C-alpha positions in Angstrom: 11.5 -36.0 83.1 7.8 -36.3 82.2 6.9 -37.4 78.7 4.3 -35.4 77.1 3.4 -33.6 73.9 6.4 -32.4 72.0 6.7 -28.7 71.9 7.5 -26.8 68.7 6.1 -26.7 65.2 4.1 -29.6 63.8 5.8 -32.1 61.7 5.6 -32.1 57.9 3.3 -35.1 58.0 0.9 -33.5 60.3 0.8 -30.3 58.2 0.1 -32.4 55.0 -2.7 -34.2 56.8 -4.2 -31.0 58.2 -3.9 -28.8 55.0 -4.2 -31.5 52.4 -7.8 -32.5 53.1 -10.0 -32.7 50.1 -13.8 -32.9 50.3 -14.2 -35.3 47.4 -12.2 -36.6 44.5 -13.8 -36.6 41.0 -12.5 -39.0 38.4 -12.6 -37.6 34.9 -12.1 -40.4 32.4 -11.5 -38.0 29.5 -8.9 -36.0 31.4 -7.1 -39.3 32.4 -7.2 -40.5 28.8 -5.7 -37.3 27.5 -3.0 -37.4 30.2 -2.0 -41.0 29.4 -2.2 -40.7 25.6 -0.8 -37.2 25.5 2.8 -38.1 26.3 3.7 -38.5 22.6 2.0 -35.3 21.6 3.8 -33.3 24.3 7.1 -34.9 23.4 6.6 -34.2 19.7 5.7 -30.6 20.6 8.9 -30.2 22.7 10.9 -31.6 19.8 9.3 -29.2 17.3 10.0 -26.2 19.5 13.6 -27.4 20.0 14.1 -27.8 16.2 12.7 -24.3 15.6 15.1 -22.9 18.2 18.0 -24.8 16.7 17.2 -23.5 13.2 16.9 -19.9 14.5 20.3 -20.3 16.3 22.0 -21.6 13.2 20.5 -18.8 11.1 21.8 -16.2 13.6 25.2 -17.8 13.6 25.4 -17.8 9.8 24.4 -14.1 9.7 27.1 -13.3 12.3 29.7 -15.1 10.2 28.5 -13.3 7.0 28.7 -9.9 8.7 32.1 -10.7 10.2 33.4 -11.8 6.8 32.0 -8.7 5.1 33.6 -6.3 7.6 36.9 -8.2 7.3 36.8 -7.9 3.6 36.0 -4.2 3.8 38.8 -3.6 6.2 41.2 -5.5 4.0 40.1 -3.6 0.9 40.6 -0.2 2.7 44.0 -1.4 3.9 45.0 -2.4 0.4 43.8 0.9 -1.1 45.9 2.8 1.5 48.9 0.7 0.8 48.6 1.3 -3.0 48.1 5.1 -2.5 51.2 5.1 -0.3 53.2 3.2 -2.8 52.2 5.4 -5.7 52.3 8.6 -3.6 48.7 9.5 -4.3 46.8 11.8 -1.9 44.2 10.1 0.3 40.7 11.2 -0.8 39.4 10.4 2.7 41.9 11.8 5.3 39.8 10.5 8.2 40.5 6.8 8.3 37.7 6.1 10.8 34.5 8.0 9.8 32.4 6.4 12.5 
């Protein structure tokens, strides 16, 4: 079998070499300084955003708990009123128990 050029698509290394050619590289000292010194700023920004998100989640959970407790108390109050009416044989002023 003769050895020659391999048939098929070019390798990844050849594609990188062919498509990754850059005419010139410019060194921007200010951009490099901002990149190197900006780690702490970016990390603090991520922390701040995470803290805001955590507070919003806690606020939402507290609201859900309050709403649930309020609806539970309302249902219990209605149940107690119905039980007292039944006990004292009073007519129910609202015959439809579920107005929604």
